[in-house]
C-alpha positions as semicolon CSV with decimal commas, in nm:
position;residue;x (nm);y (nm);z (nm)
1;M;0,420;-0,248;0,187
2;M;0,066;-0,150;0,266
3;D;-0,049;0,134;0,489
4;L;0,244;0,268;0,685
5;F;0,160;0,611;0,816
6;A;0,209;0,841;1,111
7;R;-0,090;1,012;1,267
8;Q;-0,098;1,388;1,225
9;R;0,028;1,462;1,578
10;W;0,343;1,252;1,517
11;R;0,433;1,405;1,181
12;S;0,733;1,635;1,131
13;R;0,918;1,464;1,419
14;G;1,131;1,231;1,207
15;L;0,928;0,920;1,292
16;G;0,835;0,846;0,929
17;E;1,196;0,870;0,820
18;Q;1,305;0,642;1,105
19;L;1,041;0,386;1,004
20;M;1,148;0,397;0,640
21;R;1,517;0,365;0,736
22;Y;1,434;0,062;0,949
23;L;1,238;-0,100;0,665
24;A;1,519;-0,029;0,416
25;A;1,772;-0,194;0,650
26;Y;1,532;-0,485;0,709
27;A;1,501;-0,537;0,333
28;L;1,880;-0,533;0,282
29;Q;1,935;-0,778;0,569
30;R;1,707;-1,020;0,384
31;N;1,888;-0,972;0,052
32;C;1,603;-0,778;-0,108
33;I;1,712;-0,576;-0,408
34;R;1,433;-0,319;-0,383
35;F;1,162;-0,178;-0,160
36;D;0,831;-0,088;-0,330
37;W;0,519;0,082;-0,197
38;T;0,226;0,290;-0,318
39;T;0,046;0,605;-0,217
40;E;-0,268;0,775;-0,333
41;S;-0,209;1,010;-0,626
42;S;-0,375;1,289;-0,428
43;N;-0,134;1,252;-0,133
44;T;0,118;1,513;-0,238
45;G;0,265;1,535;0,112
46;A;0,356;1,166;0,106
47;M;0,497;1,194;-0,245
48;S;0,719;1,486;-0,141
49;F;0,833;1,291;0,166
50;Y;0,924;0,985;-0,042
51;Q;1,113;1,198;-0,293
52;R;1,310;1,359;-0,008
53;L;1,410;1,007;0,098
54;G;1,551;0,944;-0,251
55;A;1,267;0,725;-0,380
56;E;1,184;0,725;-0,749
57;H;0,832;0,759;-0,886
58;V;0,772;0,438;-1,080
59;T;0,582;0,522;-1,397
60;E;0,605;0,185;-1,570
61;K;0,378;0,014;-1,314
62;V;-0,001;0,021;-1,319
63;Y;-0,201;-0,064;-1,008
64;Y;-0,505;-0,294;-1,041
65;R;-0,779;-0,399;-0,800
66;L;-1,063;-0,651;-0,795
67;T;-1,364;-0,586;-0,573
68;G;-1,726;-0,685;-0,540
69;Q;-1,883;-0,877;-0,826
70;A;-1,564;-0,881;-1,035
71;L;-1,375;-1,044;-0,746
72;Q;-1,653;-1,296;-0,693
73;A;-1,675;-1,375;-1,064
74;L;-1,302;-1,438;-1,094
75;A;-1,315;-1,664;-0,788
76;G;-1,602;-1,855;-0,949
77;E;-1,843;-1,767;-0,671
78;P;-2,204;-1,662;-0,723
79;A;-2,269;-1,290;-0,693
80;Q;-2,416;-1,188;-0,361
81;T;-2,731;-0,982;-0,351
82;P;-2,805;-0,745;-0,064
83;G;-2,911;-0,943;0,241
84;S;-2,779;-1,274;0,107
85;S;-2,490;-1,476;0,241
86;N;-2,266;-1,744;0,093
87;S;-2,240;-1,907;0,437
88;P;-2,397;-2,249;0,481
89;A;-2,726;-2,241;0,672
């Protein structure tokens, strides 16, 4: 899952828990054996919320990301310089 959140004015009304319950039921209906997601390490409110739901903090996983030149290099594309474009002229 990526980016499920409730705006500040909708928090503490049970909406987040309802969304998570729906997603858990959706996963089980499709024979999923687990439901994984991430949050920023600085988002202590989200981490507390997930723990209250019964979620476990997964410590054996490490999150990776490719961006910019590293992403282009792995894709075998030339690095873009500011003002350049890989689009055909």
